[in-house]
N, C-alpha and C positions, 0 to 999 in steps of 0.2 A: 480284603473284605471277609468276612464272616463265614465260614465255608456251609452254614445253613440257614443261611441269606439268599434264599431263589432269586436267580436273574432274568427278565423278561424280554422277549419281543414280544411288539403285541400291534397286530398285522389285523387295519383295521379300526382302529382306537376309538375312532367317534360315529360307528353304525353303535346299533341295540348291544348288543353281545358286547363289544368292545371298549362299550361307555362302562356295563354292568364289570364286567374283571375290572378295570378301575374300581370302581365303585370297593371291589372285593378288597385288594392293593391297600387300599388307602386304611378301610379295617383289620386287617391284620397288618397292616406297617409296626414290625421293623422287616418281618420275615420274608419280604420279596421288595424287590427293587427293580426298576423298570430301567432300561439299558436303552429299548431303542422303541422305538413308536411310526408306526404308516398306516393314514390317513386317504382320505379321498378327497372330495373338493371340501369340505366345509372347514374352511382359514380359519374361519372366525375360534370356534370348539376347539380346533386342531392346535391356536396359538397356547391357546389356554392347560391345555394336557401342556406343552410345552414347557410352559412359565412354571407348571404345580411340579411335574416327575421331573424336569430336570433332565430327558434322556441325551444320554451321547450322538445319540445316529438317528437320523429319519427321513420318509420319507412322503409325497405324500404328492397323488395324483392333481393335482392343479399346479407343481410345482415351485420352485420358489426357494429364497433360504428363510424361516426362520429359525433368531435367536443365534447360537451358539455352536448348534449341533453338528454333525457332520451329518451332509443329506447322501443316504445309498440306495440303492433298487432292493429292491426285495427280497433278492436269489442272495444279496451277499450279508442282507444282517440273518436273518435264516441258518447260517453259514455259521456268525460271530464266536469265535474261542468264547468268549466273556457273555454269554445268552447259552439258558439253560435250557430255559423252556422256551418255545414258540409258541403262542396264540395264533391260529389261526380266527379269522372272523371278520375275514372282508366277503363280497356276497358275490354271488359268480363265479367263472373262470381264472380269475385277475390272480387270485394267488396257487393257484398249481405248477408253477415252474419254481414256486418257495416253499412249498412241501413238499417236492420232490427233492429238494436243494434242502431241506432240515432233516431229512429220511437219511440221505446221505453223507450226512457229516453226524447221525446219529445220538440225533437233538431228542428230548420228550415233546415232542407233539401233541400240543390240547388243538384238537380240530372241531368247531364250528360249525364250519362249514359243509356244507355235504356235497358241492359240485369234485372238489377233486377227488373223493371214490369213488365220484360216481361216476365221472367223465374216466380217470385211470387208477382205479380199485386196483390192475395188476399191477402195472406196473410199480405202482407206492408201498401194497403190503407188501413186495421182494425184494423194495429195497430197504425195508423195516428192519425184514429179520437178517438181510445181508449184512446192517451196519447198524444192528442191533440197535436201532433206536427203539422208541417208546412212544406209540401213538396213544392217543387218551380223547374219548369220545369226550366232548363239552355237552352236546344236543342233551336234551333233559331225557326222551325216550334212551338212547344208547349210553348213557352218564348211569342209567336203569340197569340196565343190561349187562352191564360191564361192573357195577357192584353186585347184582345176582352172582353173580358168574365166577363173585373174587372166594376163596376158599377151597372152592368145589374140587372134585377128584376127577369124575365125571365132567363127560361132555354133557352140553344141552342137549334134546330129544330135539325142542321146538324151539322157535323165540314169536311169540305174541306183542306185538311195538299195538300200544292204544293213542288211540285217536279223539281229539277232543270233538272231532264230526264236525267243526269249522261254525259258522253263522249261519247255514243255510243248508243243515243236515234234517231238517223238515222238512224245505222246499219242493213244489212242482219243479220241471224241469221246466215247464212256462216260466214261474214268476222267477226263476237264477234267468232267463234271460235278459229281464228287467233288471236287473242288479245293480248298481250303479257301484263308482269305484268309492264312493263313504264308506255302503253298506258293509261292504266288499273286508274294510280296512277294522271295524269293527268288532274283534277278537273274539268271544265272550271269556276264556280263559287268559291268556298271554298278553303281552306287551312282546311287542316285535318289530324288526323292519315291516320297510313296503313289501320289499319283495316277500318275502316269507309267510307271513301276515295272507296273499293273495292264495300261496302255494296252499298255503292250510286251507281256504275257503273250496279250494279247486279236490283237496287229497293228494295237492299232488305234493305235495311234502313229506308225506305219509309215503308213496312211491320210492322217491328218493333215499325216503329213511329205507324199505327194502333194501334195495340194492349196496345202499350204506353195510349196512348188519351185516351183508352176505360178505363182504371182505373186511369185516371189523375181526367179527366173527367165524369168519370159516362157514358160516351156516349154508346149506343147499337155499335155493331162494323158495324150495317149495315146501321147507320147512318153516319160513317164515308168515306166519298169519296179521295181520290186522281187527282187530277191535273196534270199537267207538264208545267211548269210556266219558260222557261228557263233561264231569269234574274234575278234570286231569288234574286227579288226584294221584292213581297207582299209573305211576311213568312208563312201567315197560312189565314185561313179567318175563319168564324161564321156564317154560320146561324139562322135569327131566327125564331116563328110562323107566324109572317107576311110577310115574303117574304125579310125582309133585311140582309142583308150580311156586316159584320161589317172589315175590312181589316187592318192587321198591315205590313206598307211598311217600309224600312229602306235599306242602304245599306247590301253586306254580307258579316258582321262583325261581329264572335264569343265575342267578346269583350262587343257589347252592350244587347244582353239577359244575359248574366253571372253579367252587373253589374246590370240589372234591378233585378235578383235573390240575389243580394248581398245588396242589398239600399232599397229593398221593402218594406213600399212600398210608396218611395220616387224616385223621379229621381232625378239623382244627376250631373251636369255640366261637360263636358269633353271634353276638344277642342280636345284631340289625337283623338274622334273616327267621322269617315268619315261622312258628310251627302249628302242625296241626293244635286242633281246640277238641280236647275227647274227650272233656264235659259237655260238648255239642258238636257230636259225631260225623263230620261226612257222610254224604251217602255214596253211594255206587250204583250206577248202573250199567248196561253194556246192552251192546248191541249189533251188529254185523253192516259195515258197511254195503251199501252199497251204489257197485259200479257199474250199470248202466247209466245212474243217475250222474256218477263221478268217474267217468272215463279217463281222468288222468291218471288213475289211480292202477285202470289197467292197462293200461298203457308205458305207466312205468315199466309192470311187474314184465308185458312183454317186450321191453327193448331192456333187461338185464338178462331176458330169456335168453338173447340175439346177441349179446355181450358185444364184445368187439367196439366198433363204434357208435354203435347202436346208444345207447347209452349219454353220449358226447351230445348228438344231433337233438337225445329228447333234452338235457339240460338249456342247450342254447337257443333252440323253438322255446319253449317255455319261458326264458329271460327275456325274450325280443316281444315274445304273446302279453306275457303279461305287462310287460313298460308299454305294448300301444292302448292296453284296456283302459290302465291308469290316466294315459294320457285322453280317453278318451274316443280311442278310436277302433273298436272294437268294444263287440260285444263278451260278458263276462263268458257263456257258455263256446264262444269263437275259440279262447284258449286253446281250448283238447281238438278243436278240432283243424287249428293251426298247427298243433305240435304231431301229431294226426299225419297230418300232410307232410311234414317233412319229415319224420319215422319214414315212413312209405316211398316218398322221390330219391333220398338221400342213400346211394349205396354204403352197403356194411363195410364196412374191411376186421378180419380175425385178426386177433391178435398186435393191434396196432401197435408203433413206436410215440412217443409222444411231438411228433411233428404228424404223424396222421390224425393225430387227436386235436390235435385244434385247428386243424387244416377243417375236420367233420364239422367244428364251431362254428368257424366261418362260415362255410358252405351254406351251414344250416340258418344262420344268421341270416346272409343273404335272402334265401328263400322264400321262407318269413316276413320276410321287408319284401320283398316283389309282390307275393301274395297277396299283401294286404296293401297295397298301392295300384291295384290294379279295385281295388275295392270302389 
């Protein structure tokens, strides 16, 4: 195969980011070749993807064999010699062992999933450095920071993460208590999976991004700020020692940061990607987030400062709480309350190994399920 062709393993191919990654692959064929696909339980869509891209290796949480591809686990998929780039587009902690395996194999890791770095940032970044792997963010905010830092000789003084503020930024706490799953799933700017859309509405996603940015850019947590920018045109900013601020702007479309991560360090033309219309300039407004009204942001920062297994507890408790909310078993405002309870109850292990992190994850999930069961 031509050495200029990048060979991909896409973990989470049937999710929102996975599907958009495959859109980019279609648009930039033949620069990319799909070698491996892993999916959840959406077998009809997965079957269509397999038929179209003809991967040599597959995996599905639903089990079974589709077509002639070999079925292998995620960790093996992430270390295949014939794979150049591992795209991590799963949700939750399912891909954590695969991310560590990819780092140990020296792969380029295009990571869209927040949980691995939030839960095990110390372990992953250490493995990336030791084995000379590449960790390239796909999240629009972290991709923006990555792009702003490119070419700079001096380190950043601070990072400013922008947030849309979600659909409830102007709601009162009383109004948020009555929010339905259907309302929370209507994000004003982005088309995303259900979990990350709810996290955007609670601002938990921005809290997770603070922890993620800490590990990606070796930036102290107290030098990472959040500002609400409802138009979602500025995807994040970097401030330098002299007071200069660099920002990355684009139409909110996840295909752009996905393509940048795949093609890095090149920028490829893609007529399918939308452009800003400077004949009708976009508006820019900013405000500070209300951490009393959106306590998940404060909880995430506290978990990041505590370190150890606290971020794993944060992720696990939030994942279960969001699932309960989507099923109509708890109120929107109960999500933060359940996460706070889990963080207070679960013991924190400093400098944990992977087994301790996964155990904290299990314990937090069990605890939140018991709390909801008592209601």
